Every structure is written in C-alpha cells, then in structure tokens.
The first five atom37 places (N, CA, C, CB, O) and aatype in JSON, in Angstrom:
{
  "aatype": [20, 20, 20, 20, 20, 20, 20, 20, 20, 20, 20, 20, 20, 20, 20, 20, 20, 20, 20, 20, 20, 20, 20, 20, 20, 20, 20, 20, 20, 20, 20, 20, 20, 20, 20, 20, 20, 20, 20, 20, 20, 20, 20, 20, 20, 20, 20],
  "atom_mask": [
    [1, 1, 1, 1, 1],
    [1, 1, 1, 1, 1],
    [1, 1, 1, 1, 1],
    [1, 1, 1, 1, 1],
    [1, 1, 1, 1, 1],
    [1, 1, 1, 1, 1],
    [1, 1, 1, 1, 1],
    [1, 1, 1, 1, 1],
    [1, 1, 1, 1, 1],
    [1, 1, 1, 1, 1],
    [1, 1, 1, 1, 1],
    [1, 1, 1, 1, 1],
    [1, 1, 1, 1, 1],
    [1, 1, 1, 1, 1],
    [1, 1, 1, 1, 1],
    [1, 1, 1, 1, 1],
    [1, 1, 1, 1, 1],
    [1, 1, 1, 1, 1],
    [1, 1, 1, 1, 1],
    [1, 1, 1, 1, 1],
    [1, 1, 1, 1, 1],
    [1, 1, 1, 1, 1],
    [1, 1, 1, 1, 1],
    [1, 1, 1, 1, 1],
    [1, 1, 1, 1, 1],
    [1, 1, 1, 1, 1],
    [1, 1, 1, 1, 1],
    [1, 1, 1, 1, 1],
    [1, 1, 1, 1, 1],
    [1, 1, 1, 1, 1],
    [1, 1, 1, 1, 1],
    [1, 1, 1, 1, 1],
    [1, 1, 1, 1, 1],
    [1, 1, 1, 1, 1],
    [1, 1, 1, 1, 1],
    [1, 1, 1, 1, 1],
    [1, 1, 1, 1, 1],
    [1, 1, 1, 1, 1],
    [1, 1, 1, 1, 1],
    [1, 1, 1, 1, 1],
    [1, 1, 1, 1, 1],
    [1, 1, 1, 1, 1],
    [1, 1, 1, 1, 1],
    [1, 1, 1, 1, 1],
    [1, 1, 1, 1, 1],
    [1, 1, 1, 1, 1],
    [1, 1, 1, 1, 1]
  ],
  "atom_positions": [
    [[-90.85, 252.34, 252.82], [-89.74, 251.78, 252.11], [-88.46, 252.54, 252.46], [-90.0, 251.79, 250.6], [-88.47, 253.76, 252.63]],
    [[-87.42, 251.82, 252.55], [-86.13, 252.43, 252.8], [-85.6, 252.99, 251.47], [-85.13, 251.41, 253.42], [-85.89, 252.45, 250.4]],
    [[-84.85, 254.05, 251.57], [-84.34, 254.72, 250.37], [-83.51, 253.78, 249.49], [-83.51, 255.92, 250.76], [-83.62, 253.82, 248.27]],
    [[-82.71, 252.94, 250.1], [-81.9, 252.0, 249.31], [-82.77, 251.0, 248.55], [-80.93, 251.26, 250.22], [-82.41, 250.59, 247.45]],
    [[-83.89, 250.62, 249.12], [-84.81, 249.72, 248.41], [-85.43, 250.41, 247.2], [-85.92, 249.23, 249.36], [-85.63, 249.79, 246.15]],
    [[-85.73, 251.7, 247.34], [-86.26, 252.45, 246.21], [-85.24, 252.55, 245.08], [-86.68, 253.85, 246.65], [-85.58, 252.41, 243.9]],
    [[-83.98, 252.79, 245.46], [-82.94, 252.86, 244.43], [-82.77, 251.52, 243.73], [-81.62, 253.3, 245.05], [-82.58, 251.48, 242.52]],
    [[-82.82, 250.45, 244.48], [-82.69, 249.13, 243.85], [-83.86, 248.83, 242.94], [-82.57, 248.05, 244.91], [-83.69, 248.26, 241.86]],
    [[-85.06, 249.22, 243.37], [-86.25, 248.9, 242.59], [-86.32, 249.74, 241.31], [-87.5, 249.13, 243.43], [-86.7, 249.22, 240.25]],
    [[-85.97, 251.01, 241.4], [-86.1, 251.91, 240.26], [-84.75, 252.34, 239.7], [-86.9, 253.14, 240.65], [-84.61, 253.45, 239.2]],
    [[-83.75, 251.47, 239.78], [-82.39, 251.79, 239.36], [-82.33, 252.21, 237.89], [-81.48, 250.6, 239.58], [-81.72, 253.22, 237.57]],
    [[-82.96, 251.46, 237.02], [-82.9, 251.76, 235.59], [-83.63, 253.06, 235.25], [-83.5, 250.61, 234.79], [-83.16, 253.83, 234.42]],
    [[-84.75, 253.3, 235.89], [-85.49, 254.54, 235.64], [-84.7, 255.75, 236.12], [-86.86, 254.5, 236.34], [-84.66, 256.77, 235.43]],
    [[-84.08, 255.64, 237.27], [-83.27, 256.73, 237.8], [-82.07, 256.97, 236.91], [-82.83, 256.44, 239.24], [-81.73, 258.11, 236.62]],
    [[-81.42, 255.91, 236.49], [-80.26, 256.02, 235.61], [-80.64, 256.66, 234.27], [-79.62, 254.64, 235.39], [-79.9, 257.48, 233.73]],
    [[-81.78, 256.27, 233.73], [-82.26, 256.84, 232.48], [-82.54, 258.34, 232.63], [-83.52, 256.11, 232.01], [-82.14, 259.13, 231.77]],
    [[-83.22, 258.72, 233.69], [-83.54, 260.13, 233.92], [-82.27, 260.96, 234.1], [-84.45, 260.28, 235.15], [-82.15, 262.05, 233.55]],
    [[-81.33, 260.45, 234.86], [-80.08, 261.18, 235.08], [-79.26, 261.29, 233.79], [-79.26, 260.5, 236.16], [-78.61, 262.31, 233.55]],
    [[-79.29, 260.25, 232.98], [-78.56, 260.32, 231.71], [-79.18, 261.36, 230.78], [-78.54, 258.94, 231.03], [-78.45, 262.04, 230.05]],
    [[-80.5, 261.49, 230.78], [-81.14, 262.52, 229.98], [-80.75, 263.92, 230.45], [-82.65, 262.36, 230.02], [-80.55, 264.82, 229.63]],
    [[-80.64, 264.1, 231.75], [-80.24, 265.4, 232.3], [-78.8, 265.72, 231.88], [-80.35, 265.4, 233.85], [-78.51, 266.86, 231.51]],
    [[-77.93, 264.73, 231.94], [-76.53, 264.96, 231.54], [-76.44, 265.28, 230.06], [-75.67, 263.72, 231.87], [-75.7, 266.19, 229.67]],
    [[-77.18, 264.56, 229.23], [-77.17, 264.82, 227.79], [-77.69, 266.23, 227.5], [-78.02, 263.77, 227.04], [-77.14, 266.93, 226.65]],
    [[-78.74, 266.63, 228.18], [-79.29, 267.97, 227.98], [-78.3, 269.05, 228.38], [-80.59, 268.14, 228.77], [-78.18, 270.07, 227.7]],
    [[-77.59, 268.85, 229.48], [-76.61, 269.83, 229.92], [-75.43, 269.92, 228.95], [-76.11, 269.49, 231.31], [-74.93, 271.01, 228.68]],
    [[-74.99, 268.8, 228.43], [-73.91, 268.81, 227.44], [-74.37, 269.5, 226.16], [-73.44, 267.36, 227.13], [-73.62, 270.28, 225.57]],
    [[-75.59, 269.25, 225.74], [-76.12, 269.9, 224.54], [-76.26, 271.4, 224.76], [-77.47, 269.29, 224.16], [-76.02, 272.18, 223.83]],
    [[-76.65, 271.81, 225.95], [-76.81, 273.24, 226.27], [-75.46, 273.96, 226.16], [-77.41, 273.42, 227.69], [-75.4, 275.11, 225.74]],
    [[-74.39, 273.28, 226.55], [-73.05, 273.87, 226.48], [-72.5, 273.81, 225.06], [-72.1, 273.15, 227.45], [-71.89, 274.77, 224.6]],
    [[-72.71, 272.71, 224.36], [-72.09, 272.49, 223.06], [-72.82, 273.2, 221.92], [-72.03, 271.03, 222.76], [-72.21, 273.51, 220.9]],
    [[-74.09, 273.47, 222.08], [-74.87, 274.03, 220.97], [-74.34, 275.38, 220.5], [-76.31, 274.16, 221.37], [-74.18, 275.55, 219.29]],
    [[-74.07, 276.35, 221.36], [-73.54, 277.62, 220.85], [-72.19, 277.45, 220.16], [-73.42, 278.62, 221.97], [-71.89, 278.15, 219.2]],
    [[-71.38, 276.55, 220.66], [-70.07, 276.32, 220.06], [-70.19, 275.71, 218.67], [-69.22, 275.42, 220.95], [-69.51, 276.13, 217.74]],
    [[-71.06, 274.73, 218.54], [-71.18, 274.02, 217.26], [-71.96, 274.81, 216.22], [-71.85, 272.69, 217.48], [-71.58, 274.84, 215.05]],
    [[-73.05, 275.45, 216.64], [-73.93, 276.1, 215.68], [-73.83, 277.62, 215.68], [-75.34, 275.71, 215.94], [-74.44, 278.28, 214.84]],
    [[-73.08, 278.18, 216.6], [-72.97, 279.64, 216.69], [-72.4, 280.27, 215.45], [-72.13, 280.01, 217.86], [-72.9, 281.29, 214.98]],
    [[-71.34, 279.67, 214.91], [-70.72, 280.23, 213.7], [-71.65, 280.14, 212.5], [-69.42, 279.5, 213.4], [-71.69, 281.05, 211.67]],
    [[-72.39, 279.08, 212.41], [-73.33, 278.92, 211.28], [-74.44, 279.95, 211.38], [-73.92, 277.49, 211.25], [-74.8, 280.58, 210.39]],
    [[-74.98, 280.12, 212.56], [-76.06, 281.1, 212.76], [-75.54, 282.51, 212.51], [-76.64, 281.0, 214.19], [-76.23, 283.32, 211.89]],
    [[-74.34, 282.82, 212.97], [-73.75, 284.13, 212.72], [-73.52, 284.36, 211.25], [-72.45, 284.29, 213.48], [-73.72, 285.48, 210.76]],
    [[-73.11, 283.35, 210.53], [-72.87, 283.5, 209.08], [-74.19, 283.78, 208.35], [-72.19, 282.23, 208.5], [-74.23, 284.6, 207.44]],
    [[-75.25, 283.11, 208.75], [-76.55, 283.36, 208.13], [-77.07, 284.75, 208.47], [-77.55, 282.31, 208.56], [-77.68, 285.41, 207.62]],
    [[-76.85, 285.2, 209.68], [-77.39, 286.49, 210.09], [-76.61, 287.65, 209.47], [-77.37, 286.61, 211.6], [-77.16, 288.74, 209.35]],
    [[-75.35, 287.45, 209.09], [-74.58, 288.54, 208.5], [-74.69, 288.59, 206.98], [-73.13, 288.4, 208.89], [-74.27, 289.58, 206.37]],
    [[-75.24, 287.58, 206.35], [-75.42, 287.58, 204.9], [-76.53, 288.54, 204.54], [-75.73, 286.16, 204.37], [-77.56, 288.61, 205.21]],
    [[-76.31, 289.27, 203.47], [-77.36, 290.16, 202.97], [-78.16, 289.42, 201.91], [-76.76, 291.48, 202.39], [-77.61, 288.72, 201.06]],
    [[-79.44, 289.58, 201.99], [-80.33, 288.85, 201.08], [-80.58, 289.67, 199.85], [-81.65, 288.51, 201.75], [-81.31, 289.23, 198.96]]
  ]
}
C-alpha cells in the first residue's frame, strides 16, 4: 500500500490519536500552572 492510501483509509484514527497526544501535552504544561498553587497551599498548611 502506498502511504497516501494508508492516510486516506485511517484518517480518522490518525487524527484521533494525534488529538489525544496534543491534549496530553497541553495538560502536561497546564497542570502545574493550574494546580500548583493549590497543592502548595495544602502542603504548607499545618495539621
């Protein structure tokens, strides 16, 4: 099979997999920013 035929046949699967990778990378970057302050606040509280 030619590579272009594979892309045409599995276009949706490839697009889905790539979108999951992009979402995971965005979450990896955003998670410390969004939850870092909350985690730091919990860790500095005395029980």
